[in-house]
Backbone as numpy.savetxt, mean C-alpha at the origin, in Angstrom:
# Nx Ny Nz CAx CAy CAz Cx Cy Cz
18.64 7.86 -4.82 17.04 8.11 -5.26 16.39 7.17 -4.47
15.44 7.33 -3.91 14.44 6.45 -2.97 13.10 6.77 -3.72
12.19 5.54 -3.77 10.63 5.13 -4.45 10.02 4.93 -2.97
9.00 5.05 -2.86 8.22 4.38 -1.61 6.96 3.68 -2.09
6.70 2.53 -1.71 5.73 1.58 -2.23 4.68 1.89 -1.19
3.64 1.48 -1.49 2.14 0.41 -0.84 2.48 -0.81 -0.51
2.18 -1.43 0.11 2.68 -2.84 0.22 1.08 -3.62 -0.69
0.13 -3.95 0.14 -1.04 -4.87 -0.26 -1.80 -3.95 -1.31
-1.71 -5.14 -2.48 -2.51 -4.50 -3.84 -1.65 -3.74 -4.78
0.03 -3.87 -4.06 0.77 -2.60 -4.80 1.88 -3.77 -5.62
2.55 -4.52 -4.14 3.72 -5.11 -4.60 3.40 -6.70 -4.02
2.16 -6.85 -3.12 1.46 -8.40 -2.92 0.16 -8.26 -3.28
-0.04 -9.43 -3.51 -1.88 -9.85 -4.23 -2.04 -10.14 -2.65
-2.85 -9.68 -2.09 -3.16 -9.68 -0.62 -4.87 -10.03 -0.57
-5.43 -9.20 -1.59 -6.93 -9.39 -1.97 -7.53 -10.37 -1.59
-7.39 -11.86 -2.13 -8.10 -12.79 -1.68 -7.69 -13.10 -0.22
-6.94 -13.11 0.40 -6.66 -13.34 1.67 -7.42 -12.55 2.59
-7.43 -11.11 2.25 -8.03 -10.18 2.85 -9.48 -10.30 2.87
-9.95 -10.63 1.72 -11.39 -10.98 1.84 -11.70 -12.30 2.30
-11.03 -13.43 2.47 -11.52 -14.85 2.81 -11.84 -14.25 4.42
-10.22 -13.62 5.15 -10.39 -13.20 6.34 -11.75 -12.51 6.85
-12.13 -11.29 6.16 -13.05 -10.65 6.55 -14.50 -11.32 6.60
-14.75 -12.05 5.12 -15.75 -12.76 5.45 -15.99 -13.78 6.59
-14.97 -14.15 7.13 -15.04 -14.97 8.24 -15.52 -14.29 9.30
-14.69 -13.22 9.24 -15.01 -12.17 10.46 -16.31 -11.72 10.50
-17.05 -11.25 9.82 -18.79 -11.09 9.12 -19.26 -12.31 9.60
-19.01 -13.51 9.27 -19.69 -14.72 9.52 -19.87 -14.72 11.25
-18.37 -14.48 11.70 -18.25 -14.95 13.08 -18.98 -13.98 13.80
-19.25 -12.56 13.39 -20.17 -12.17 13.93 -21.70 -11.89 13.83
-21.99 -12.96 12.86 -23.28 -13.07 12.62 -24.19 -12.02 11.70
-23.02 -11.47 10.91 -23.61 -10.60 9.66 -23.70 -11.01 8.53
-24.74 -10.42 7.71 -24.52 -10.89 6.46 -23.44 -10.34 5.21
-23.07 -11.41 4.66 -22.00 -11.44 3.92 -22.30 -11.07 2.46
-22.33 -9.46 2.45 -22.31 -8.30 0.89 -21.14 -8.45 0.22
-20.92 -8.65 -0.73 -19.37 -8.58 -1.40 -19.26 -6.84 -1.65
-20.16 -5.98 -1.42 -20.05 -4.51 -1.86 -19.45 -3.83 0.02
-20.21 -4.74 0.81 -19.97 -4.31 2.36 -18.69 -4.63 2.67
-18.24 -5.67 2.08 -17.17 -6.33 2.76 -16.01 -5.50 2.08
-16.14 -5.53 0.68 -15.18 -4.43 0.25 -14.75 -3.24 0.64
-16.07 -2.80 0.82 -16.10 -0.90 1.45 -15.34 -1.00 2.82
-15.31 -2.33 3.83 -14.95 -2.39 5.32 -13.51 -2.22 4.81
-12.86 -3.64 3.94 -11.31 -3.61 3.58 -10.70 -2.49 3.15
-11.50 -1.38 2.42 -10.75 -0.38 1.88 -10.95 1.09 2.53
-11.71 1.22 3.93 -12.13 1.93 4.47 -10.86 2.10 5.74
-10.36 3.62 5.44 -9.55 4.06 6.72 -9.95 4.21 8.25
-11.54 4.22 8.12 -12.28 4.54 9.45 -13.29 4.04 9.29
-14.26 4.16 10.73 -15.34 3.31 10.84 -16.46 4.46 9.66
-16.10 5.53 9.36 -17.12 6.64 8.94 -17.04 6.22 7.35
-15.80 5.77 6.82 -15.83 5.67 5.69 -16.19 4.30 5.32
-16.37 3.44 6.01 -16.63 1.78 6.04 -18.29 2.01 6.04
-18.87 3.28 6.45 -20.22 3.42 6.79 -20.96 2.43 7.95
-20.27 2.55 8.96 -20.24 1.24 9.92 -20.56 1.98 11.28
-21.13 1.55 12.49 -20.91 2.24 13.78 -19.19 1.65 14.06
-19.03 2.53 14.93 -17.43 2.36 15.43 -17.04 1.20 15.98
-18.33 0.47 16.96 -18.24 -0.68 17.68 -18.02 -1.86 16.76
-18.95 -1.87 15.57 -18.71 -2.85 14.95 -17.36 -3.08 13.69
-17.29 -2.10 13.34 -15.85 -1.57 12.48 -14.73 -2.14 13.13
-14.25 -1.81 14.50 -13.16 -2.03 15.45 -13.18 -3.68 15.72
-15.03 -4.06 16.10 -14.94 -5.64 16.39 -14.57 -6.38 15.59
-14.99 -5.85 14.14 -14.76 -6.73 12.50 -13.21 -6.55 12.58
-12.21 -5.78 12.79 -10.90 -5.73 12.71 -10.34 -6.48 13.65
-10.56 -6.62 15.00 -10.38 -7.66 15.70 -10.60 -8.85 15.63
-11.78 -9.55 15.35 -11.89 -10.78 14.95 -11.23 -11.10 13.72
-10.94 -10.13 13.01 -10.16 -10.20 11.22 -8.75 -10.80 11.67
-8.11 -10.31 12.77 -6.78 -10.70 12.84 -5.97 -12.00 12.83
-6.62 -12.76 13.72 -6.25 -14.27 13.96 -6.62 -15.08 12.46
-7.72 -14.54 11.93 -8.36 -15.12 10.52 -7.27 -14.84 9.60
-7.14 -13.60 9.53 -5.91 -13.50 8.53 -4.39 -13.98 8.60
-4.20 -14.19 10.00 -3.11 -14.85 10.07 -2.99 -16.23 9.24
-4.09 -16.79 9.31 -4.26 -18.26 8.81 -4.06 -18.28 7.22
-4.69 -17.35 6.82 -4.34 -16.81 5.09 -3.33 -16.31 4.87
-2.14 -16.07 5.42 -1.36 -14.95 4.87 -0.39 -15.59 4.44
-0.21 -16.91 4.49 0.87 -18.10 3.87 0.44 -18.21 2.58
-0.62 -17.74 2.07 -1.60 -17.88 0.57 -0.78 -16.80 -0.15
-0.44 -15.53 0.40 0.02 -14.47 -0.63 1.34 -14.35 -1.17
1.20 -13.90 -2.30 2.30 -14.17 -3.16 2.55 -12.66 -3.72
3.71 -12.43 -4.10 3.95 -10.88 -4.99 3.28 -10.98 -6.15
2.68 -9.75 -6.50 2.48 -9.89 -8.15 3.16 -10.08 -8.94
3.09 -10.81 -10.35 4.13 -11.07 -11.33 4.57 -9.42 -11.45
6.22 -9.79 -11.62 6.85 -8.74 -11.93 7.25 -8.17 -10.89
6.54 -7.98 -9.92 7.36 -7.27 -8.60 8.88 -7.66 -8.03
9.22 -8.93 -7.94 10.36 -9.73 -7.38 11.28 -9.12 -8.49
11.21 -9.21 -9.70 12.16 -8.18 -10.69 12.40 -7.11 -10.52
11.44 -6.59 -10.33 11.52 -4.97 -10.28 12.43 -4.58 -8.80
12.13 -4.72 -7.96 12.44 -5.01 -6.63 14.28 -5.53 -6.90
14.51 -6.48 -7.49 15.82 -6.81 -7.78 16.67 -5.77 -8.21
15.71 -4.93 -9.44 16.76 -4.39 -10.13 17.03 -2.83 -9.95
16.03 -2.80 -8.84 16.13 -1.37 -8.16 17.59 -0.80 -7.74
18.22 -1.79 -7.03 19.62 -1.15 -6.59 20.52 -0.75 -7.73
20.74 -1.48 -8.72 21.64 -1.25 -9.80 21.37 0.18 -10.68
20.37 0.45 -10.51 19.81 1.74 -11.33 19.94 2.97 -10.19
20.65 2.65 -8.67 20.91 3.57 -7.71 19.06 4.23 -6.84
18.65 3.07 -6.87 17.22 3.54 -6.46 16.88 2.50 -5.34
16.57 3.70 -4.05 16.56 2.15 -2.88 15.04 2.58 -2.53
14.50 1.21 -2.45 12.62 1.10 -2.09 12.63 1.07 -0.36
11.03 2.10 -0.52 10.89 2.04 1.41 9.11 1.63 0.98
9.00 1.19 2.16 7.21 0.90 2.18 6.96 1.86 2.99
5.23 2.31 2.83 4.35 3.19 3.67 3.23 2.28 3.40
2.71 1.62 4.54 1.66 0.52 4.39 0.65 1.25 5.78
-0.56 0.78 5.90 -1.78 1.05 6.94 -1.64 -0.24 7.70
-0.92 -1.57 7.23 -0.92 -2.65 7.98 -0.22 -2.60 9.10
-0.45 -3.21 9.97 0.28 -3.67 11.40 1.43 -4.11 11.03
2.86 -3.70 11.81 3.76 -4.28 11.63 4.42 -5.66 11.63
3.39 -6.28 12.76 3.16 -7.69 13.15 3.67 -8.47 11.77
2.14 -8.21 10.95 1.87 -8.72 9.43 2.86 -8.68 8.50
3.16 -7.33 8.41 4.25 -6.56 7.41 5.61 -7.40 7.65
6.22 -7.46 8.77 7.29 -8.24 9.08 7.20 -9.59 8.74
6.00 -10.20 9.19 5.88 -11.83 8.87 5.69 -11.91 7.41
5.46 -10.90 6.59 5.13 -10.99 5.10 6.49 -10.85 4.15
6.98 -10.15 4.77 8.45 -9.90 4.04 9.46 -10.83 4.77
9.53 -11.26 5.94 10.35 -12.24 6.27 9.92 -13.78 4.56
8.76 -14.08 5.16 8.29 -15.22 3.99 8.62 -14.97 2.72
8.64 -13.94 2.02 8.73 -13.58 0.96 10.85 -13.16 0.46
11.24 -13.35 1.46 12.49 -12.75 1.67 12.99 -11.66 1.25
12.30 -10.30 1.84 12.20 -9.12 1.27 12.50 -8.36 2.74
12.95 -8.76 3.99 13.08 -8.30 5.09 14.00 -7.34 5.18
15.08 -7.25 4.47 16.40 -6.41 4.49 16.33 -5.75 3.24
15.44 -5.52 2.29 15.62 -5.08 1.20 14.90 -3.44 1.28
14.60 -2.76 2.13 13.84 -1.92 1.91 14.58 -0.72 2.98
14.86 0.55 2.59 15.41 1.12 3.23 14.89 1.86 4.42
13.39 1.79 4.39 12.50 2.30 5.67 11.30 1.41 5.18
10.72 1.16 6.56 9.29 0.46 6.55 8.17 1.47 7.54
7.31 1.95 7.14 6.59 2.52 7.90 5.18 1.77 7.86
4.78 1.42 9.41 3.53 0.99 9.19 2.46 1.41 9.97
1.22 0.85 10.04 0.11 1.50 11.07 0.64 1.98 12.49
1.50 1.52 13.16 1.67 1.30 14.57 2.64 2.66 14.51
2.86 2.95 13.55 4.48 4.53 13.74 3.76 5.57 13.70
2.48 5.86 13.33 1.78 7.51 13.29 0.82 7.39 13.83
0.16 8.48 14.16 -0.99 8.54 14.84 -2.51 8.36 13.63
-1.70 9.12 12.83 -2.89 9.23 11.72 -2.47 8.47 10.16
-3.47 8.11 9.48 -3.06 7.01 8.68 -3.77 7.60 7.11
-3.12 7.01 6.30 -3.47 7.26 4.78 -4.98 7.59 4.57
-5.77 8.50 3.90 -5.27 9.33 3.21 -4.17 10.75 3.79
-4.14 10.58 4.94 -3.14 11.68 5.73 -2.07 11.72 5.27
-1.17 12.48 4.84 0.48 12.45 4.24 1.37 11.78 5.86
0.99 11.91 6.71 1.91 11.51 7.88 2.50 10.53 7.74
1.93 9.33 7.06 2.84 8.01 7.30 3.97 8.37 6.14
3.75 8.80 4.73 4.70 9.33 4.04 5.83 10.36 4.58
5.23 11.42 5.09 6.33 12.15 5.70 7.25 11.71 6.80
6.50 10.86 7.62 7.44 9.82 8.66 8.64 9.38 7.99
8.13 8.52 6.87 9.31 7.94 6.19 10.24 8.80 5.44
9.86 9.91 5.20 11.27 10.87 4.44 11.70 11.44 5.65
11.21 11.44 6.72 12.60 11.47 7.73 13.38 10.76 8.28
12.80 9.55 8.37 13.50 8.29 8.52 14.76 8.43 7.40
14.22 8.74 5.99 15.18 8.42 4.93 15.95 9.38 4.85
16.06 10.93 5.32 16.66 11.92 5.19 16.55 12.78 3.86
15.38 12.44 2.81 15.61 13.06 1.28 14.46 12.72 0.99
13.97 13.01 -0.07 12.58 13.21 -0.94 12.65 12.45 -1.71
11.56 11.06 -1.29 11.50 10.03 -2.61 11.35 11.00 -3.87
11.36 10.01 -5.08 11.17 10.37 -6.16 9.87 10.27 -6.58
9.01 9.22 -5.99 7.30 9.06 -6.05 6.86 8.25 -5.10
5.67 8.16 -5.10 4.98 6.86 -4.04 4.20 6.25 -5.15
4.06 4.94 -4.88 3.53 4.12 -5.56 2.34 3.24 -4.94
1.37 3.47 -5.11 0.26 2.84 -4.55 -1.05 2.30 -5.64
-1.99 1.56 -4.89 -3.07 0.91 -6.00 -4.45 1.84 -5.26
-4.42 2.25 -4.54 -5.78 3.17 -4.00 -6.02 4.57 -3.90
-7.24 5.07 -3.91 -7.01 6.60 -4.16 -6.49 7.20 -2.66
-6.60 6.55 -1.67 -5.99 6.96 -0.40 -4.47 7.51 -0.77
-3.77 6.16 -1.20 -2.29 6.45 -1.64 -2.38 7.54 -2.22
-2.99 7.87 -3.07 -2.77 9.15 -4.24 -2.64 10.18 -3.32
-4.18 10.35 -2.52 -4.17 11.30 -1.87 -3.08 11.80 -0.69
-2.55 11.00 -0.02 -1.52 10.73 0.55 -0.32 11.46 0.09
0.28 10.73 -1.23 1.13 11.29 -2.02 0.98 12.88 -1.99
0.23 13.15 -2.58 -0.09 14.66 -2.90 0.04 15.69 -1.81
-0.51 15.10 -0.88 -0.62 15.92 0.11 0.82 16.05 0.80
1.75 15.00 0.50 2.97 15.17 1.16 3.95 15.70 0.03
3.57 16.12 -1.07 4.15 16.61 -2.12 4.84 15.97 -3.27
4.62 14.74 -2.92 5.17 13.54 -4.06 4.45 13.63 -4.88
5.09 12.76 -6.21 4.62 12.34 -7.67 3.51 11.04 -6.72
2.48 11.06 -7.52 1.45 9.88 -7.47 1.60 8.70 -8.16
2.03 7.59 -8.18 2.00 6.69 -9.05 0.83 6.01 -8.87
-0.05 5.49 -9.74 -1.24 4.74 -9.26 -1.11 3.57 -10.26
-1.56 2.20 -9.38 -1.38 0.92 -10.09 -2.36 0.22 -10.11
-3.17 -0.04 -11.29 -4.36 -0.99 -11.40 -4.48 -2.08 -11.10
-3.50 -2.69 -10.70 -3.47 -4.62 -10.49 -4.09 -4.80 -8.90
-4.32 -3.68 -8.26 -5.08 -4.20 -7.06 -6.12 -3.48 -6.74
-6.44 -2.74 -5.59 -8.11 -2.45 -5.18 -8.91 -1.79 -6.35
-7.85 -0.62 -6.80 -8.74 0.40 -7.52 -8.57 0.25 -8.68
-9.11 0.82 -10.23 -9.22 0.98 -11.14 -8.87 2.20 -11.58
-8.31 2.41 -12.82 -7.57 3.76 -13.39 -8.55 4.94 -13.04
-10.06 4.66 -13.28 -10.68 5.95 -13.03 -10.84 6.66 -11.66
-10.32 5.56 -10.62 -10.98 6.09 -9.46 -9.62 6.74 -9.06
-8.53 6.28 -9.55 -7.10 6.64 -9.34 -6.73 8.21 -10.07
-7.47 8.14 -10.99 -7.27 9.62 -11.86 -7.97 10.80 -11.10
-9.30 10.39 -10.39 -10.01 10.91 -9.96 -9.53 11.63 -8.57
-8.93 10.96 -8.22 -7.82 10.95 -6.82 -6.65 11.95 -7.04
-6.25 11.94 -8.43 -5.24 13.11 -8.75 -4.12 12.37 -8.85
-3.94 11.15 -9.48 -2.56 10.32 -9.69 -2.13 11.10 -10.87
-0.79 11.58 -10.95 0.07 12.01 -11.92 0.29 10.91 -12.74
0.24 9.68 -12.73 0.45 8.73 -13.51 -0.39 7.33 -13.35
-0.74 6.71 -13.94 -1.44 5.40 -13.68 -0.79 4.25 -14.30
-0.66 3.17 -14.20 0.11 1.86 -14.83 -0.29 0.91 -14.67
-0.38 0.13 -15.88 -1.09 -1.21 -15.89 0.12 -2.45 -15.83
1.34 -2.04 -15.78 2.05 -3.36 -15.56 3.29 -2.95 -14.73
3.65 -3.82 -14.05 5.22 -3.44 -12.99 6.03 -3.10 -13.63
6.18 -3.90 -14.98 7.53 -3.33 -15.90 7.49 -2.01 -16.16
6.31 -1.07 -16.17 6.49 0.36 -16.58 7.01 1.07 -15.47
7.33 0.44 -14.27 7.48 1.40 -13.13 9.13 2.15 -13.23
9.85 0.75 -13.50 11.28 1.49 -13.42 11.41 2.67 -14.29
11.30 2.50 -15.67 11.32 3.49 -16.72 10.50 4.81 -16.25
9.70 4.62 -15.61 9.39 6.03 -15.33 9.64 6.69 -13.96
10.08 5.87 -13.19 11.08 6.51 -12.04 12.56 6.86 -12.53
12.92 6.14 -13.67 14.05 6.55 -14.31 13.65 8.59 -14.62
12.64 8.35 -15.53 12.10 9.69 -16.20 11.74 10.96 -15.17
11.00 10.37 -14.08 10.67 11.28 -12.59 12.40 12.12 -12.36
13.07 10.87 -12.24 14.39 11.35 -11.29 15.32 12.13 -12.40
14.98 11.71 -13.62 16.06 12.95 -14.47 15.22 14.24 -14.63
14.17 14.18 -14.39 13.55 15.33 -14.49 13.59 16.11 -13.19
13.90 15.63 -12.20 14.16 16.18 -10.87 15.56 16.88 -10.81
16.51 16.14 -11.59 17.40 16.69 -11.49 17.75 17.67 -12.43
17.16 17.85 -13.51 17.31 18.91 -14.66 16.70 20.52 -13.65
15.36 20.20 -13.06 14.77 20.78 -12.67 15.79 21.70 -11.38
16.81 20.67 -10.86 17.71 21.27 -9.22 18.78 22.02 -10.20
19.37 21.64 -11.61 20.59 22.14 -12.06 20.41 23.45 -12.17
């Protein structure tokens, strides 16, 4: 049995590092730093959803990359996530990652956390033409795995939308970027407040799938 996870805001607490890097990129470009604008830029999946001209949006991301490298050493797993990942193999569950983050940043992060060999697949922004909320990254992961994951776990409405479009149950978690109301509005099948609730829920979904196939 497989389960797919988002990375930022789901497994690792990268929000503060992203905010600091983005604020420095805004400052470097001479833009006024407004929290609402910075957060919208960080959660956007393109210039239109960031409400920015494309040249500004892409220039900010370009400026942000080296700044983020400096901040990346401060990123840690959310409390309870390391225990969750360690417990999955004994339950016959293999995790995978589907993230909109660039591969260089993902591999650097996984290596530092000691997770580099722990995932059955790792799909990054570099791997697909379209990104969440498109289902393409999740479908790409499913082809790599050769099977249907039991669910996709993420913290943003775009994660929920991508999971639903790929035909998977969407588990929303509230310790990342978005809260419960936004995740439910996006169509999340489940909204969790504690990483400890993930494993029991995966078991429940897995049992239901087995019974449906019987």
